[in-house]
C-alpha positions as CSV (number, residue, x, y, z in Angstrom):
1,M,-44.8,83.9,-50.7
2,S,-41.7,82.7,-48.5
3,L,-40.4,79.6,-46.8
4,Q,-39.0,79.2,-43.3
5,I,-35.4,77.5,-42.7
6,G,-35.2,77.9,-38.8
7,S,-35.6,81.3,-37.9
8,V,-34.5,82.6,-41.0
9,T,-37.3,83.8,-43.4
10,V,-36.6,83.0,-47.2
11,D,-38.6,85.7,-49.3
12,P,-39.1,85.0,-52.1
13,P,-38.3,81.2,-51.7
14,V,-35.9,81.6,-54.8
15,L,-32.4,81.0,-53.8
16,S,-29.0,81.0,-55.3
17,A,-26.7,77.9,-55.5
18,P,-23.6,77.5,-54.0
19,M,-21.1,77.0,-57.0
20,A,-17.5,76.9,-56.6
21,G,-15.2,79.1,-58.5
22,F,-18.2,81.3,-59.1
23,T,-20.4,82.6,-56.3
24,N,-17.8,84.7,-54.6
25,L,-18.2,87.7,-52.7
26,A,-18.1,89.8,-56.2
27,Y,-21.0,87.7,-57.7
28,R,-22.9,87.9,-54.8
29,E,-22.5,91.6,-54.6
30,I,-24.0,91.4,-58.5
31,L,-26.8,89.0,-57.3
32,R,-27.8,92.0,-54.5
33,L,-27.7,94.9,-57.1
34,F,-30.5,93.5,-58.8
35,G,-32.3,92.1,-55.8
36,G,-35.0,89.0,-55.9
37,V,-32.9,86.6,-53.9
38,G,-34.4,85.0,-50.7
39,L,-31.2,83.8,-49.6
40,I,-27.8,83.3,-51.3
41,A,-24.9,81.4,-50.4
42,T,-21.2,81.2,-50.8
43,E,-18.6,78.9,-52.7
44,M,-18.5,75.6,-51.0
45,V,-15.4,75.9,-47.9
46,S,-13.5,72.9,-47.0
47,A,-13.5,72.0,-43.6
48,R,-10.5,70.2,-43.8
49,S,-8.4,73.0,-45.2
50,F,-10.2,75.4,-42.4
51,V,-8.3,72.8,-39.9
52,Y,-5.5,72.3,-41.8
53,K,-4.6,76.2,-42.3
54,E,-5.3,77.0,-38.5
55,A,-3.8,73.6,-37.4
56,H,-0.2,75.7,-39.1
57,S,-1.5,79.2,-38.1
58,E,-2.0,80.1,-41.6
59,D,-5.0,82.6,-42.7
60,A,-8.6,81.5,-43.5
61,P,-9.8,79.9,-46.4
62,S,-10.1,82.5,-49.0
63,R,-13.4,81.6,-50.0
64,L,-14.6,82.9,-46.5
65,W,-13.2,86.1,-47.6
66,G,-15.8,89.1,-46.7
67,I,-18.4,87.0,-45.1
68,R,-18.0,89.2,-41.9
69,G,-19.5,92.0,-43.2
70,E,-21.6,90.4,-45.7
71,A,-25.4,91.5,-45.8
72,R,-27.4,89.1,-44.3
73,P,-29.3,86.7,-44.9
74,L,-26.1,84.1,-46.0
75,A,-25.5,80.5,-46.0
76,V,-22.3,79.2,-46.3
77,Q,-21.9,75.8,-47.5
78,I,-19.4,73.7,-46.2
79,W,-18.4,69.9,-46.9
80,D,-15.8,67.5,-45.5
81,N,-16.4,63.5,-45.1
82,Q,-15.6,64.0,-41.1
83,P,-18.7,64.3,-38.8
84,E,-16.1,65.3,-36.3
85,T,-14.3,67.8,-38.9
86,L,-17.6,69.2,-40.4
87,A,-18.5,70.1,-36.3
88,Y,-15.9,71.8,-35.3
89,F,-15.8,74.0,-38.3
90,A,-19.3,74.4,-37.8
91,E,-19.4,76.0,-34.3
92,M,-15.8,77.9,-35.5
93,L,-18.9,79.5,-38.5
94,A,-21.2,80.3,-35.9
95,R,-19.5,81.5,-33.5
96,D,-16.8,84.2,-35.5
97,Y,-18.7,85.0,-38.9
98,Q,-22.8,84.2,-38.1
99,P,-23.8,83.0,-41.4
100,S,-27.7,83.1,-41.4
101,V,-27.5,79.0,-42.6
102,I,-24.7,76.8,-42.6
103,D,-25.6,74.0,-45.9
104,L,-23.8,70.6,-46.1
105,N,-22.7,69.6,-49.1
106,F,-23.9,66.0,-50.3
107,G,-24.4,67.2,-53.5
108,C,-21.0,67.4,-55.4
109,P,-20.6,64.9,-58.3
110,A,-16.6,66.5,-59.1
111,P,-14.5,63.6,-59.2
112,A,-12.2,65.6,-56.4
113,I,-15.0,66.0,-54.4
114,A,-16.6,62.6,-54.9
115,K,-14.3,59.7,-55.8
116,N,-11.1,61.2,-54.4
117,S,-12.2,62.7,-51.2
118,A,-15.3,60.1,-50.7
119,S,-17.3,63.7,-50.0
120,G,-20.5,65.6,-51.7
121,S,-22.3,63.1,-53.7
122,W,-20.2,60.1,-52.4
123,L,-21.9,60.3,-49.0
124,L,-25.5,59.7,-50.9
125,K,-24.5,55.8,-50.7
126,T,-24.7,56.3,-46.8
127,P,-27.2,57.8,-45.4
128,D,-26.5,56.8,-41.7
129,K,-23.4,58.7,-42.1
130,V,-25.1,61.5,-43.8
131,G,-27.3,61.8,-40.5
132,D,-25.0,61.4,-38.3
133,I,-22.8,64.2,-40.4
134,V,-25.7,66.8,-40.1
135,G,-26.6,65.8,-36.2
136,Q,-23.2,66.7,-35.4
137,V,-23.2,70.0,-37.1
138,V,-26.5,71.0,-36.1
139,R,-25.3,70.5,-32.1
140,A,-22.7,72.3,-32.7
141,A,-23.5,75.4,-34.9
142,A,-27.0,75.9,-32.6
143,P,-28.7,78.2,-32.9
144,I,-27.9,78.5,-36.7
145,P,-29.8,76.0,-38.8
146,V,-28.1,73.4,-40.7
147,T,-29.4,72.2,-44.2
148,A,-28.3,70.0,-46.5
149,K,-28.2,69.6,-50.2
150,I,-28.0,66.5,-52.3
151,R,-28.6,64.2,-55.4
152,L,-31.2,62.3,-56.4
153,G,-28.5,59.3,-55.6
154,W,-25.3,57.6,-56.8
155,T,-26.5,56.1,-59.9
156,H,-29.7,55.7,-61.4
157,D,-29.9,51.7,-60.3
158,T,-29.4,53.4,-56.6
159,I,-31.7,56.5,-56.3
160,N,-32.4,56.7,-52.8
161,A,-33.2,60.6,-52.0
162,R,-35.8,59.7,-49.9
163,D,-34.1,57.7,-47.4
164,V,-30.9,60.5,-47.2
165,A,-34.1,63.3,-46.7
166,Q,-35.6,61.2,-43.8
167,A,-32.4,61.2,-42.3
168,V,-31.3,64.7,-42.7
169,E,-34.3,65.5,-41.2
170,S,-34.3,63.0,-38.3
171,A,-30.9,64.4,-37.8
172,G,-32.2,67.9,-36.7
173,G,-31.8,69.7,-40.5
174,A,-33.7,73.1,-41.6
175,A,-34.3,72.4,-44.7
176,L,-33.1,70.3,-47.8
177,T,-32.4,71.2,-51.4
178,V,-32.5,68.0,-54.2
179,H,-30.6,68.4,-57.2
180,G,-32.5,66.6,-59.7
181,R,-29.9,64.6,-61.0
182,T,-27.8,61.8,-60.0
183,A,-24.0,61.6,-59.4
184,Q,-23.4,59.5,-62.2
185,D,-25.4,62.1,-64.4
186,M,-22.6,65.0,-63.5
187,Y,-24.6,67.8,-65.6
188,R,-25.9,65.9,-68.3
189,G,-29.3,65.3,-69.7
190,T,-32.4,66.8,-67.5
191,A,-33.0,67.4,-64.0
192,N,-35.8,65.0,-63.0
193,W,-38.7,67.0,-61.2
194,D,-40.5,64.5,-60.8
195,E,-38.4,62.5,-58.5
196,I,-37.8,65.4,-56.6
197,A,-41.5,65.9,-56.0
198,R,-41.7,62.0,-54.9
199,I,-39.7,63.1,-52.3
200,K,-41.9,65.4,-50.1
201,P,-44.1,62.9,-48.3
202,R,-41.0,61.7,-46.4
203,L,-40.5,65.3,-45.1
204,R,-42.9,66.1,-42.1
205,R,-41.6,69.3,-40.8
206,I,-39.1,71.0,-43.3
207,P,-38.8,72.6,-46.5
208,L,-38.4,70.8,-50.0
209,I,-36.2,73.0,-52.3
210,G,-35.5,71.8,-55.9
211,N,-33.0,72.2,-58.1
212,G,-31.9,71.7,-61.8
213,D,-32.7,73.4,-65.4
214,I,-34.9,76.4,-64.3
215,T,-33.6,79.0,-67.1
216,T,-36.3,81.4,-67.1
217,S,-38.2,83.5,-64.4
218,E,-41.6,81.8,-65.9
219,Q,-40.2,78.2,-65.5
220,A,-39.2,78.7,-62.1
221,V,-42.7,80.4,-60.6
222,E,-44.3,77.5,-63.3
223,Y,-42.4,74.9,-60.7
224,L,-43.1,76.8,-57.9
225,Q,-46.8,76.2,-58.2
226,R,-46.6,72.4,-60.3
227,Y,-44.3,70.7,-58.1
228,P,-44.9,70.1,-54.2
229,V,-41.9,72.2,-53.8
230,D,-41.5,75.2,-51.0
231,G,-38.8,76.8,-52.4
232,V,-36.5,76.7,-55.7
233,M,-32.5,77.1,-56.5
234,I,-30.9,78.6,-59.2
235,G,-27.4,78.1,-60.2
236,R,-26.1,78.2,-63.5
237,A,-29.2,80.7,-65.1
238,G,-28.1,82.8,-62.6
239,L,-24.4,83.7,-64.0
240,E,-25.7,84.4,-67.2
241,K,-28.6,86.7,-65.7
242,P,-28.1,87.7,-62.4
243,W,-31.4,89.8,-63.2
244,L,-33.0,86.7,-63.3
245,F,-33.9,86.7,-59.6
246,R,-35.7,89.6,-59.5
247,Q,-37.9,89.1,-62.3
248,I,-38.9,86.1,-60.8
249,A,-39.8,88.1,-57.6
250,E,-41.9,90.4,-60.0
251,L,-43.7,87.5,-61.2
252,L,-44.3,85.8,-58.0
253,T,-46.1,89.4,-56.3
254,G,-48.5,89.5,-59.2
255,G,-46.1,91.9,-60.7
256,S,-45.1,93.1,-64.2
257,M,-41.8,91.7,-64.8
258,S,-38.8,94.4,-65.8
259,P,-36.9,94.3,-69.0
260,E,-33.5,92.4,-69.6
261,P,-30.7,95.0,-69.3
262,T,-29.6,96.5,-72.5
263,P,-26.8,95.0,-74.3
264,V,-24.7,98.5,-73.1
265,E,-26.0,97.8,-69.5
266,Q,-24.9,94.1,-69.8
267,R,-21.4,94.9,-71.0
268,N,-21.3,98.0,-67.6
269,L,-22.5,95.2,-65.9
270,L,-19.8,93.1,-67.1
271,L,-17.1,95.7,-66.0
272,R,-18.5,96.2,-62.9
273,H,-18.1,92.4,-61.8
274,F,-14.4,93.0,-62.7
275,D,-14.3,96.0,-61.0
276,L,-15.5,94.1,-57.8
277,V,-13.6,90.7,-58.4
278,C,-10.3,93.3,-58.8
279,R,-11.3,94.8,-55.4
280,Q,-11.3,91.6,-53.9
281,V,-8.6,89.7,-55.2
282,G,-6.0,92.1,-57.0
283,T,-6.4,92.7,-60.9
284,D,-3.8,90.4,-61.9
285,K,-6.2,87.5,-60.4
286,A,-9.0,88.8,-61.4
287,V,-8.7,88.7,-65.6
288,I,-7.6,85.1,-64.7
289,L,-10.9,84.8,-62.8
290,M,-13.2,86.6,-65.2
291,R,-12.0,83.9,-67.5
292,K,-14.5,82.5,-66.5
293,Y,-17.3,84.9,-65.3
294,A,-17.1,86.9,-68.8
295,P,-18.0,84.3,-71.2
296,C,-21.6,83.8,-69.1
297,Y,-22.6,87.0,-69.8
298,A,-22.5,86.3,-73.5
299,K,-24.0,83.1,-74.0
300,G,-26.9,82.7,-76.3
301,K,-25.8,85.9,-77.9
302,P,-24.5,86.1,-81.2
303,G,-20.4,85.4,-81.2
304,A,-20.2,84.2,-77.7
305,R,-17.8,81.3,-79.0
306,Q,-15.4,83.8,-80.4
307,F,-15.7,86.2,-77.4
308,R,-15.2,83.2,-75.5
309,T,-11.8,82.5,-77.3
310,A,-11.0,85.7,-76.9
311,I,-11.4,86.7,-73.2
312,C,-9.9,83.5,-72.7
313,A,-6.6,84.4,-74.3
314,V,-6.2,87.9,-72.3
315,K,-3.4,88.5,-69.8
316,T,-3.8,92.3,-68.5
317,E,-6.8,94.7,-67.4
318,T,-6.4,96.6,-70.8
319,E,-6.8,93.6,-72.5
320,F,-9.8,92.7,-71.2
321,R,-11.5,95.9,-71.3
322,Q,-10.5,95.9,-75.3
323,V,-12.4,92.5,-76.1
324,V,-15.0,93.3,-73.7
325,S,-15.5,97.0,-75.7
326,Q,-15.3,94.6,-79.1
327,W,-17.6,92.8,-78.5
328,F,-20.5,94.4,-76.3
329,P,-22.1,97.6,-77.9
330,T,-20.7,100.8,-76.3
331,G,-23.6,103.2,-77.1
């Protein structure tokens, strides 16, 4: 079972969502360690930031770090609200980084992106502009396929994902991912997969990928069978259980699902994750970044809240390792 995004085969049809502050190179390496992800995505990268840094002879945005030598397939997600800026950035990405897919963010509801920058999900208000952006980026990035990630709409009263979907496809988009909430919802409530399903009849040639609230391997397989989607995208659950993708792939091929790593293996995985982040940004910054990652490993476990409190107070590598050893079994 697979899906096709332009010339890129996504097998299995299970994608890892781009998540700002989380899906950096270290996390992507953790996902590849387990396997099962048909397409891995970077954090979203600001096109305007790149143009500014280039104009001032500064280094490229840090979120592009490591991409050139990284395994493929790989999607790079970009954002802005100016078609020309996005097209310029996409052309550079295609030429200098050659990702498998370039994804356009029309779904981020964070106020700094949506309201303050009139980007992300703010653009859902104007399907014609979404189409203009997609069209210009498609032409600039060719032959790399261009996809879009959207929400159902800006508010519950303005759900227009079907119109946006048609704009994306008509402009040459190669796939569409839909998160089953509105921007108004942020991450509250429940993702509406029935509303995602209503988009499928509007698409004539490109795959539809559903996103939102998938937390188990069984649920992922069920949604692929129940809803008229060609693939599923998983975000937050993959932070908590990066082995989830492997389990989904096993179920999709009819095999038996491998067990979750033992507590000791999860502790070792967390420490390996820390080492990868250290390699990327240095120890001091890694300690700070791991305050976000480490609590994901403890979610749902006894003492998770206390672990979060303790890990968010660490200031050195020694303190980090001590807290992890205290809260996770050592054998």
